[in-house]
Residue, then its C-alpha position, 0 to 999 in steps of 0.5 A: m952870902e954872895t958865894e951861896e947865891l953865886e953857887k945857886v946861879k951857877g947851878a941854874l945856869d948849868d941845869f939850863r945849859k944841859k936842857l938846852v943841849d938836849v933840846v938841840k939834840k932832839g931837834k937835830g935828830e928830827a931834822d935829820r928824820v925829815t931830811k931822810v924822809a924827803q930824800v926817799k919821797l923825791e926818789l919815789g917820785s922819780l921812780k913813778r915818772q920813770r915807770k910812767d915813761l916806760f909804760g908809754e914806751l910799752g904801749e908804743s912798742f906793743y902797738g908797733s908790734y901788733k901792726k907788724p909782728g916780729k921778734k925784735d918788737e917782742a924782745q923790746i917789750a920783754d925788756i921794758v916789762s922787766h925794767i918796770a918790774e925792777i922799778e916797782k921792786r925799788a919802789a916797794a922797798l922805798n915805801r917800807q923804808l918810808k914807813t919806818e923812818g916816816k914815823a916819828p916817835k910819839a910821846a905818850p898821850k896825857k891821861r886826864d883825871r876825869p872819867s870817860r863819857s861812857s863810864a859817866a853814863k853808866k854811873t848815872g844809869s842813864t841809857a841815852a842813845p849814842k851821839r849821831r854824827g853827820r847829816p840827819p836822814k832826809a825823813a827826820a829832816a822833813k819833820k822839823t817844825a821850828p823854823s831855822s835861823a839858817p838861810g834857805k835855798r840859794g839862788r833867787p827867792p820865790k815870787a811873792a804871792s799876789t793878794s788880789 
């Protein structure tokens, strides 16, 4: 008897160990993915700052060349523009990488056993209007006849009417 119980406990512990190892592996994979995404985002931020600095430098060079035109300024402007184009290509590549790495594998959504609302309405034969979302139009709001329990406008209350 004791050996059977001992074997059951060993089997249960072995199953638990396997499940625990699977969970740890999944967690490690997710942590690696999050780390990679964070690194890509940091590099994108650095590229954006470099691009912003280059645009400032480009503006200064353009302004300098406008005041007194010269070949030196035009060459400098062309160099800055090509550097900006390089940064934009690298940023586009990082954005593509971020899109592929940033997507976590999603589990399939659980299906409910009950039918959707639209199919339930078809079975009953009701032709109710679709549920409106958001604030009602002003004309509909003005037609309200029942006083609401919500407070009125904010601010100072109106002066009381005098009865004299």
